[in-house]
N, CA, C and O atoms as a MOPAC input file, in Angstrom:
PM7 MOZYME 1SCF
protein

 N    120.26200 1    78.41500 1   -92.95600 1
 C    120.72600 1    79.63600 1   -92.08200 1
 C    122.16200 1    80.03000 1   -92.78100 1
 O    122.42300 1    81.05600 1   -93.40900 1
 N    122.92700 1    79.02500 1   -92.51500 1
 C    124.25600 1    79.10900 1   -92.98500 1
 C    124.43800 1    79.55600 1   -94.35700 1
 O    125.22000 1    80.48400 1   -94.56100 1
 N    123.75100 1    78.96000 1   -95.42100 1
 C    123.73200 1    79.23700 1   -96.56400 1
 C    123.30600 1    80.68300 1   -97.04200 1
 O    123.84600 1    81.29000 1   -97.96600 1
 N    122.27400 1    81.13100 1   -96.28800 1
 C    121.95300 1    82.63200 1   -96.36300 1
 C    123.07600 1    83.42700 1   -95.98000 1
 O    123.38000 1    84.35800 1   -96.72500 1
 N    123.77000 1    83.21200 1   -94.90800 1
 C    124.76000 1    83.98200 1   -94.24900 1
 C    126.07800 1    84.11400 1   -95.40800 1
 O    126.64500 1    85.15400 1   -95.74400 1
 N    126.32800 1    82.84600 1   -95.84000 1
 C    127.35900 1    82.65800 1   -96.91400 1
 C    127.10600 1    83.43400 1   -98.06500 1
 O    128.09600 1    83.95000 1   -98.58500 1
 N    125.93400 1    83.64600 1   -98.61400 1
 C    125.46600 1    84.08100 1   -99.75900 1
 C    125.70200 1    85.65600 1   -99.40900 1
 O    126.55700 1    86.27700 1  -100.04100 1
 N    124.99200 1    86.24400 1   -98.47100 1
 C    125.19400 1    87.79700 1   -98.09300 1
 C    126.68800 1    88.19000 1   -97.88000 1
 O    127.08200 1    89.29400 1   -98.25600 1
 N    127.51400 1    87.30500 1   -97.28500 1
 C    128.84300 1    87.72500 1   -97.16200 1
 C    129.53100 1    87.85300 1   -98.36000 1
 O    130.37300 1    88.72300 1   -98.58700 1
 N    129.08300 1    86.77000 1   -99.31500 1
 C    129.79800 1    86.92100 1  -100.56700 1
 C    129.55600 1    88.08900 1  -101.38200 1
 O    130.46000 1    88.66100 1  -101.99000 1
 N    128.23800 1    88.48200 1  -101.40200 1
 C    127.76700 1    89.63200 1  -102.12600 1
 C    128.42400 1    90.87200 1  -101.54700 1
 O    128.94800 1    91.66600 1  -102.32800 1
 N    128.43700 1    91.10700 1  -100.21900 1
 C    129.22300 1    92.17300 1   -99.70100 1
 C    130.71500 1    92.12300 1   -99.99500 1
 O    131.22900 1    93.22400 1  -100.19100 1
 N    131.42300 1    91.17700 1  -100.05600 1
 C    132.86900 1    90.98500 1  -100.43300 1
 C    132.89600 1    91.50100 1  -101.81100 1
 O    133.70400 1    92.39400 1  -102.06900 1
 N    132.00400 1    90.98800 1  -102.85800 1
 C    132.01700 1    91.10000 1  -104.26000 1
 C    131.62100 1    92.78500 1  -104.51200 1
 O    132.13300 1    93.36800 1  -105.46800 1
 N    130.84600 1    93.37700 1  -103.75000 1
 C    130.51300 1    94.83000 1  -103.73900 1
 C    131.57900 1    95.61900 1  -103.48200 1
 O    131.66100 1    96.69600 1  -104.07300 1
 N    132.58800 1    95.21800 1  -102.55100 1
 C    133.44700 1    96.00600 1  -101.92200 1
 C    134.81600 1    95.75900 1  -102.88100 1
 O    135.62200 1    96.68900 1  -102.87700 1
 N    135.10300 1    94.70400 1  -103.61200 1
 C    135.92900 1    94.50900 1  -104.51600 1
 C    135.72700 1    95.15000 1  -105.91000 1
 O    136.64300 1    95.50000 1  -106.65400 1
 N    134.46200 1    95.25300 1  -106.15000 1
 C    134.37300 1    96.00500 1  -107.53800 1
 C    135.02500 1    97.20700 1  -107.80200 1
 O    134.72700 1    98.11800 1  -107.03000 1
 N    135.78800 1    97.45000 1  -108.63100 1
 C    136.18200 1    99.04600 1  -109.04300 1
 C    135.30300 1    99.97300 1  -109.12300 1
 O    134.21400 1    99.76100 1  -109.65600 1
 N    135.61600 1   101.07000 1  -108.63900 1
 C    134.55700 1   102.19000 1  -109.21200 1
 C    134.79700 1   102.67300 1  -110.53000 1
 O    135.94600 1   102.45100 1  -110.91300 1
 N    134.04500 1   103.27900 1  -111.35700 1
 C    134.14000 1   103.43900 1  -112.61400 1
 C    135.05000 1   104.90200 1  -112.69900 1
 O    134.91200 1   105.75100 1  -111.81800 1
 N    135.80300 1   105.06300 1  -113.61900 1
 C    136.71400 1   106.20800 1  -113.86200 1
 C    135.80800 1   107.60400 1  -114.18600 1
 O    134.79000 1   107.60700 1  -114.87800 1
 N    136.35700 1   108.69300 1  -113.58300 1
 C    135.78900 1   109.88100 1  -113.80500 1
 C    135.47500 1   110.21500 1  -115.09100 1
 O    136.37000 1   110.00300 1  -115.90900 1
 N    134.39200 1   110.70400 1  -115.52300 1
 C    134.31200 1   111.24900 1  -116.95500 1
 C    135.46600 1   112.25900 1  -117.41000 1
 O    135.77200 1   113.19900 1  -116.67700 1
 N    136.03300 1   112.06300 1  -118.51300 1
 C    137.09100 1   112.91900 1  -118.89300 1
 C    136.39700 1   113.95600 1  -120.02500 1
 O    136.89100 1   114.12600 1  -121.14000 1
 N    135.46300 1   114.46100 1  -119.66600 1
 C    134.91000 1   115.50100 1  -120.50400 1
 C    133.90700 1   116.24900 1  -119.95100 1
 O    133.39900 1   115.99600 1  -118.85800 1
 N    133.58400 1   117.20900 1  -120.70100 1
 C    132.48700 1   118.32500 1  -120.15700 1
 C    131.37800 1   118.73000 1  -121.11400 1
 O    131.63700 1   118.16900 1  -122.17900 1
 N    130.36200 1   119.38000 1  -121.22100 1
 C    129.52500 1   119.60700 1  -122.26300 1
 C    130.05600 1   120.39100 1  -123.19300 1
 O    129.45700 1   120.36100 1  -124.26800 1
 N    131.10700 1   121.17400 1  -123.12300 1
 C    131.80600 1   121.96700 1  -124.14800 1
 C    132.96700 1   121.54100 1  -124.94300 1
 O    133.15000 1   121.81200 1  -126.13000 1
 N    133.83700 1   120.75800 1  -124.07700 1
 C    134.92200 1   120.32100 1  -124.87000 1
 C    135.71700 1   119.35300 1  -123.71700 1
 O    135.29600 1   119.39100 1  -122.56100 1
 N    136.69800 1   118.61600 1  -124.00700 1
 C    137.39600 1   117.89100 1  -122.93200 1
 C    137.86400 1   118.73500 1  -121.90400 1
 O    138.06400 1   119.94600 1  -122.00200 1
 N    138.04400 1   117.94200 1  -120.80000 1
 C    138.52300 1   118.83700 1  -119.59200 1
 C    139.90900 1   119.18800 1  -119.83000 1
 O    140.65800 1   118.54800 1  -120.56800 1
 N    140.21000 1   120.18100 1  -119.20900 1
 C    141.67500 1   121.04400 1  -119.42800 1
 C    142.31300 1   120.87100 1  -117.94300 1
 O    141.78400 1   120.92000 1  -116.83300 1
 N    143.69200 1   120.64400 1  -118.36200 1
 C    144.57600 1   120.85000 1  -117.13500 1
 C    145.46400 1   122.27000 1  -117.50800 1
 O    146.27400 1   122.30800 1  -118.43400 1
 N    145.19200 1   123.29100 1  -116.71700 1
 C    145.85600 1   124.61500 1  -116.73600 1
 C    146.72000 1   124.90900 1  -115.43400 1
 O    146.41600 1   124.72500 1  -114.25500 1
 N    147.85500 1   125.40800 1  -115.97900 1
 C    148.88900 1   125.74700 1  -114.86400 1
 C    148.46900 1   126.77900 1  -113.68600 1
 O    148.86900 1   126.83200 1  -112.52200 1
 N    147.44000 1   127.65700 1  -114.44500 1
 C    146.83300 1   128.52000 1  -113.43800 1
 C    145.41200 1   129.07700 1  -114.04700 1
 O    145.18000 1   129.05800 1  -115.25600 1
 N    144.58300 1   129.52600 1  -113.16400 1
 C    143.26300 1   129.91100 1  -113.59300 1
 C    143.22000 1   131.30200 1  -112.71700 1
 O    143.47900 1   131.49500 1  -111.52900 1
 N    142.75300 1   132.28100 1  -113.85900 1
 C    142.52800 1   133.67100 1  -113.23800 1
 C    141.51800 1   134.41000 1  -113.77700 1
 O    140.99600 1   133.95500 1  -114.79500 1
 N    141.06500 1   135.58300 1  -113.27800 1
 C    140.02600 1   136.37400 1  -113.58600 1
 C    140.65800 1   137.18100 1  -115.14700 1
 O    141.84200 1   137.47100 1  -115.31500 1
 N    139.76700 1   137.37800 1  -115.95800 1
 C    140.25200 1   137.89000 1  -117.20600 1
 C    140.83400 1   139.26800 1  -117.08700 1
 O    141.61000 1   139.67400 1  -117.95200 1
 N    140.47500 1   140.04600 1  -116.00000 1
 C    141.02300 1   141.41900 1  -115.69500 1
 C    142.09600 1   141.24300 1  -114.78600 1
 O    142.43300 1   142.21700 1  -114.11400 1
 N    142.77200 1   140.00800 1  -114.63500 1
 C    143.82900 1   140.03700 1  -113.64300 1
 C    145.31300 1   140.46800 1  -114.52800 1
 O    145.53100 1   140.32100 1  -115.73100 1
 N    146.13800 1   140.99500 1  -113.55200 1
 C    147.38000 1   141.44800 1  -114.10600 1
 C    148.21300 1   140.30200 1  -114.93600 1
 O    149.00700 1   140.57700 1  -115.83600 1
 N    147.95600 1   139.18700 1  -114.56200 1
 C    148.82600 1   137.76500 1  -115.29100 1
 C    148.02000 1   137.66400 1  -116.65100 1
 O    148.63600 1   137.37400 1  -117.67700 1
 N    146.67900 1   137.89300 1  -116.68000 1
 C    146.16300 1   137.33800 1  -117.96100 1
 C    145.76100 1   138.63600 1  -118.92300 1
 O    145.81900 1   138.52600 1  -120.14800 1
 N    145.43000 1   139.63000 1  -118.40500 1
 C    144.90900 1   140.67100 1  -119.27700 1
 C    145.88400 1   140.98700 1  -120.34900 1
 O    145.43700 1   141.18200 1  -121.48000 1
 N    147.22800 1   141.06500 1  -120.12500 1
 C    148.05000 1   141.25600 1  -121.26200 1
 C    148.19200 1   140.32700 1  -122.16500 1
 O    148.49100 1   140.67900 1  -123.30700 1
 N    148.03300 1   139.10600 1  -121.89600 1
 C    148.04800 1   137.76100 1  -122.84700 1
 C    146.89400 1   137.82300 1  -123.77400 1
 O    147.00400 1   137.46400 1  -124.94600 1
 N    145.73900 1   138.29200 1  -123.24500 1
 C    144.46100 1   138.32500 1  -123.95100 1
 C    144.57900 1   139.53300 1  -124.87700 1
 O    144.23600 1   139.44700 1  -126.05700 1
 N    145.09200 1   140.72500 1  -124.31700 1
 C    145.29900 1   141.94400 1  -125.22100 1
 C    146.21100 1   141.51400 1  -126.46100 1
 O    145.86400 1   141.72500 1  -127.62300 1
 N    147.37200 1   140.91000 1  -126.11700 1
 C    148.26800 1   140.43700 1  -127.09000 1
 C    147.72600 1   139.46100 1  -128.08800 1
 O    148.41700 1   139.23900 1  -129.08200 1
 N    146.62300 1   138.87300 1  -127.95700 1
 C    145.92100 1   137.79200 1  -128.62900 1
 C    144.93000 1   138.44700 1  -129.49100 1
 O    144.52300 1   137.94600 1  -130.53900 1
 N    144.51500 1   139.69400 1  -128.97600 1
 C    143.46200 1   140.60100 1  -129.72800 1
 C    142.09900 1   139.94600 1  -128.95600 1
 O    140.98000 1   140.18800 1  -129.41000 1
 N    142.25600 1   139.22600 1  -127.93400 1
 C    140.90000 1   138.82500 1  -127.40900 1
 C    140.22200 1   139.76000 1  -126.46100 1
 O    140.80200 1   140.23100 1  -125.48200 1
 N    138.80500 1   140.05500 1  -126.81600 1
 C    137.96800 1   140.78500 1  -125.74800 1
 C    137.09800 1   139.88700 1  -125.23800 1
 O    136.30800 1   139.23800 1  -125.92300 1
 N    137.25200 1   139.79400 1  -123.57600 1
 C    136.21200 1   138.83100 1  -122.89900 1
 C    135.37600 1   140.01500 1  -122.55500 1
 O    135.86500 1   141.06000 1  -122.12600 1
 N    134.03700 1   139.81700 1  -122.76400 1
 C    132.97800 1   140.44100 1  -122.07300 1
 C    132.97100 1   140.57900 1  -120.68800 1
 O    132.96400 1   141.69200 1  -120.16300 1
 N    132.97400 1   139.37300 1  -119.94800 1
 C    132.70400 1   139.51400 1  -118.70100 1
 C    134.24200 1   139.35600 1  -117.91600 1
 O    134.90000 1   138.31700 1  -117.95100 1
 N    134.57600 1   140.36000 1  -117.34800 1
 C    135.86000 1   140.57600 1  -116.97800 1
 C    136.18900 1   139.75000 1  -115.81900 1
 O    137.34000 1   139.54700 1  -115.43100 1
 N    135.01200 1   139.23000 1  -115.22400 1
 C    135.15300 1   138.21400 1  -113.91200 1
 C    135.20200 1   136.72600 1  -114.54100 1
 O    135.30200 1   135.76700 1  -113.77600 1
 N    135.13700 1   136.55600 1  -115.81600 1
 C    135.21900 1   135.25900 1  -116.48700 1
 C    136.81900 1   134.60100 1  -116.03400 1
 O    137.89400 1   135.20100 1  -116.01100 1
 N    136.58800 1   133.46900 1  -115.76700 1
 C    137.96900 1   132.80300 1  -115.37000 1
 C    138.69300 1   132.13900 1  -116.71800 1
 O    138.11900 1   131.34600 1  -117.46400 1
 N    139.87300 1   132.54700 1  -116.86800 1
 C    140.86500 1   132.15400 1  -117.93300 1
 C    141.68400 1   131.24200 1  -117.49900 1
 O    142.16700 1   131.49600 1  -116.39500 1
 N    142.09000 1   130.00800 1  -118.11800 1
 C    142.95200 1   129.09900 1  -117.81600 1
 C    144.27700 1   129.53700 1  -118.67800 1
 O    144.17500 1   130.05500 1  -119.79000 1
 N    145.47700 1   129.28300 1  -118.06800 1
 C    146.70200 1   129.73800 1  -118.77700 1
 C    147.62300 1   128.58500 1  -118.87300 1
 O    148.00600 1   128.01900 1  -117.84900 1
 N    148.02100 1   128.18500 1  -120.12600 1
 C    148.90400 1   127.23200 1  -120.48300 1
 C    148.21300 1   125.89500 1  -120.02200 1
 O    148.55400 1   125.25600 1  -119.02700 1
 N    146.99800 1   125.49700 1  -121.04800 1
 C    146.38700 1   124.51200 1  -120.60900 1
 C    146.58000 1   123.25300 1  -121.78300 1
 O    146.83900 1   123.46500 1  -122.96700 1
 N    146.41600 1   122.09300 1  -121.24900 1
 C    146.31000 1   120.96600 1  -122.01500 1
 C    145.02000 1   119.77900 1  -122.01200 1
 O    144.63700 1   119.37700 1  -120.91300 1
 N    144.52100 1   119.36200 1  -122.98600 1
 C    143.37300 1   118.63000 1  -122.67000 1
 C    143.65500 1   117.31600 1  -121.92100 1
 O    144.57200 1   116.57500 1  -122.27500 1
 N    142.93100 1   117.06800 1  -120.98400 1
 C    142.96200 1   115.78900 1  -120.45100 1
 C    141.92700 1   114.76400 1  -121.15600 1
 O    140.70000 1   114.78600 1  -121.05500 1
 N    142.76200 1   113.82100 1  -121.92900 1
 C    141.99100 1   113.01600 1  -122.79500 1
 C    141.25000 1   111.95600 1  -122.09300 1
 O    140.02800 1   111.84300 1  -122.18300 1
 N    142.07800 1   111.09900 1  -121.32300 1
 C    141.66400 1   109.90100 1  -120.65700 1
 C    142.22900 1   110.04900 1  -119.20600 1
 O    143.40500 1   110.32600 1  -118.97300 1
 N    141.30000 1   109.84400 1  -118.28600 1
 C    141.77800 1   109.63800 1  -116.84800 1
 C    141.77800 1   107.98500 1  -116.54900 1
 O    140.76600 1   107.28500 1  -116.50700 1
 N    143.16300 1   107.53200 1  -116.35000 1
 C    142.92100 1   106.32100 1  -116.24600 1
 C    144.02000 1   105.43200 1  -115.36300 1
 O    144.45100 1   105.95300 1  -114.33400 1
 N    144.38100 1   104.39700 1  -115.65600 1
 C    145.40100 1   103.67400 1  -114.72800 1
 C    146.65800 1   104.19600 1  -115.09600 1
 O    146.99300 1   104.49100 1  -116.24300 1
 N    147.43600 1   104.31100 1  -113.92400 1
 C    148.68700 1   105.06600 1  -113.96600 1
 C    148.63400 1   106.37700 1  -113.90000 1
 O    149.67100 1   106.97600 1  -113.61600 1
 N    147.60200 1   106.99800 1  -114.11000 1
 C    147.69700 1   108.52100 1  -113.79100 1
 C    148.45700 1   109.23300 1  -114.93100 1
 O    148.94900 1   110.32100 1  -114.63300 1
 N    148.62000 1   108.80300 1  -116.14200 1
 C    149.42700 1   109.49900 1  -117.09700 1
 C    148.92100 1   110.77800 1  -117.33800 1
 O    149.67400 1   111.74200 1  -117.47700 1
 N    147.56000 1   110.87400 1  -117.40500 1
 C    146.92100 1   112.18300 1  -117.67800 1
 C    146.34500 1   112.71500 1  -116.59800 1
 O    145.33400 1   113.39800 1  -116.76700 1
 N    146.82500 1   112.52800 1  -115.38400 1
 C    146.44000 1   113.26400 1  -114.23900 1
 C    146.78800 1   114.49700 1  -114.37100 1
 O    147.78800 1   114.85700 1  -114.99300 1
 N    145.88200 1   115.35000 1  -113.71900 1
 C    146.34900 1   116.85400 1  -113.82900 1
 C    146.72300 1   117.09700 1  -112.14200 1
 O    146.06500 1   116.83200 1  -111.13600 1
 N    148.01500 1   117.69100 1  -112.30900 1
 C    148.51700 1   118.37200 1  -110.78300 1
 C    148.48400 1   119.74600 1  -110.63800 1
 O    148.96600 1   120.28400 1  -109.64200 1
 N    147.95900 1   120.36900 1  -111.54100 1
 C    147.41700 1   121.99500 1  -111.43100 1
 C    146.05900 1   122.13900 1  -111.31100 1
 O    145.60600 1   121.76200 1  -110.23000 1
 N    145.22900 1   122.60300 1  -112.15800 1
 C    144.07500 1   123.03000 1  -112.20000 1
 C    143.07900 1   122.58000 1  -113.24300 1
 O    142.97300 1   123.11100 1  -114.34900 1
 N    142.28700 1   121.46500 1  -112.77100 1
 C    141.25100 1   120.85800 1  -113.65100 1
 C    140.10200 1   121.88600 1  -114.00300 1
 O    139.64400 1   122.56300 1  -113.08300 1
 N    139.69900 1   122.01000 1  -115.06500 1
 C    138.61700 1   123.00200 1  -115.48900 1
 C    138.02900 1   122.52000 1  -116.81500 1
 O    138.64000 1   121.86900 1  -117.66200 1
 N    136.77900 1   122.92000 1  -116.87700 1
 C    136.12700 1   122.84500 1  -117.89800 1
 C    135.81400 1   124.15000 1  -118.41500 1
 O    135.21400 1   124.98200 1  -117.73600 1
 N    136.22900 1   124.37400 1  -119.68300 1
 C    136.22500 1   125.80700 1  -120.52600 1
 C    135.24200 1   125.69300 1  -121.73600 1
 O    135.03700 1   124.64600 1  -122.35000 1
 N    134.60400 1   127.01600 1  -122.02900 1
 C    133.77800 1   127.26400 1  -123.14700 1
 C    134.52400 1   127.55300 1  -124.44700 1
 O    133.98500 1   127.29500 1  -125.52400 1
 N    135.83900 1   128.12100 1  -124.37500 1
 C    136.47200 1   128.32600 1  -125.50400 1
 C    138.06000 1   127.68300 1  -125.47300 1
 O    138.83800 1   128.24700 1  -124.70400 1
 N    138.39200 1   126.93900 1  -125.98900 1
 C    139.77500 1   126.20500 1  -126.04800 1
 C    140.34100 1   126.57100 1  -127.40600 1
 O    141.07900 1   125.71300 1  -127.88900 1
 N    140.14700 1   127.66200 1  -128.11400 1
 C    140.55900 1   127.64500 1  -129.63000 1
 C    142.03900 1   128.39000 1  -129.61500 1
 O    142.58200 1   128.57800 1  -130.70400 1
 N    142.64100 1   128.77800 1  -128.50900 1
 C    143.92100 1   129.58400 1  -128.37300 1
 C    145.01500 1   128.66100 1  -128.39900 1
 O    145.99900 1   129.17400 1  -127.86600 1
 N    145.26500 1   127.28800 1  -128.88500 1
 C    146.32600 1   126.40000 1  -128.60200 1
 C    146.92000 1   126.19300 1  -127.40600 1
 O    148.12500 1   126.02500 1  -127.21300 1
 N    145.96100 1   126.20900 1  -126.52500 1
 C    146.48200 1   125.73900 1  -125.02600 1
 C    147.12800 1   126.92900 1  -124.34800 1
 O    147.43000 1   126.80200 1  -123.16100 1
 N    147.37900 1   128.10800 1  -124.98900 1
 C    147.98600 1   129.34900 1  -124.49000 1
 C    147.15600 1   129.77000 1  -123.35400 1
 O    147.63600 1   129.83800 1  -122.22300 1
 N    145.66300 1   130.11500 1  -123.66200 1
 C    144.69900 1   130.45300 1  -122.83000 1
 C    143.49600 1   129.66300 1  -123.14600 1
 O    143.38500 1   129.25300 1  -124.30100 1
 N    142.38500 1   129.33400 1  -122.09900 1
 C    141.26200 1   128.90700 1  -122.50300 1
 C    140.14500 1   129.85600 1  -121.75000 1
 O    140.33100 1   130.19300 1  -120.58100 1
 N    139.22600 1   130.18000 1  -122.32500 1
 C    138.18200 1   131.41500 1  -121.80400 1
 C    137.09600 1   130.63600 1  -121.29400 1
 O    136.82500 1   129.59000 1  -121.88300 1
 N    136.29800 1   131.04900 1  -120.08900 1
 C    135.12400 1   130.73200 1  -119.42600 1
 C    135.33900 1   129.36000 1  -118.80900 1
 O    134.73500 1   128.36400 1  -119.20700 1
 N    136.12100 1   129.35200 1  -117.93500 1
 C    136.39500 1   128.21800 1  -117.35100 1
 C    135.66000 1   127.98200 1  -116.11300 1
 O    135.19900 1   128.97100 1  -115.54300 1
 N    135.48000 1   126.82500 1  -115.61000 1
 C    134.94600 1   126.52900 1  -114.53700 1
 C    135.74600 1   125.33400 1  -113.90100 1
 O    136.08600 1   124.36200 1  -114.57500 1
 N    136.03300 1   125.46700 1  -112.53200 1
 C    136.87200 1   124.48900 1  -111.78500 1
 C    136.08800 1   123.23300 1  -111.93300 1
 O    134.87800 1   123.35500 1  -112.12700 1
 N    136.60900 1   122.04600 1  -111.86800 1
 C    136.15400 1   120.74200 1  -111.84300 1
 C    136.70000 1   120.04200 1  -110.69600 1
 O    137.92100 1   119.89200 1  -110.65700 1
 N    135.83000 1   119.49800 1  -109.56400 1
 C    136.48500 1   118.85500 1  -108.44100 1
 C    136.43000 1   117.54300 1  -108.86600 1
 O    135.46500 1   117.23100 1  -109.56400 1
 N    137.40900 1   116.55500 1  -108.54700 1
 C    137.53400 1   115.11800 1  -108.78300 1
 C    136.82500 1   114.32900 1  -107.93200 1
 O    136.86400 1   113.10400 1  -108.04900 1

């Protein structure tokens, strides 16, 4: 009886002490992005930037990330942790200035 109790206790302690896997640092279209702000394409903050780049967004309600950087690895020490808005965007081809078609990602 004591051996069974000891084995069960040891397994329970091992399960609690095992670290959880790190969150996946990618989405289906590109690496996760950390954007300083995320706004609809027709917002007063984003529309002039898109116009200046010559970008026409078909869906004016599409979310656009502004001043974005890719999150390459979410790991120990939090060096790549995002303190702003973590998003997954369809179009990241504007050098980080804007990312189009973003969807918020919850950690």
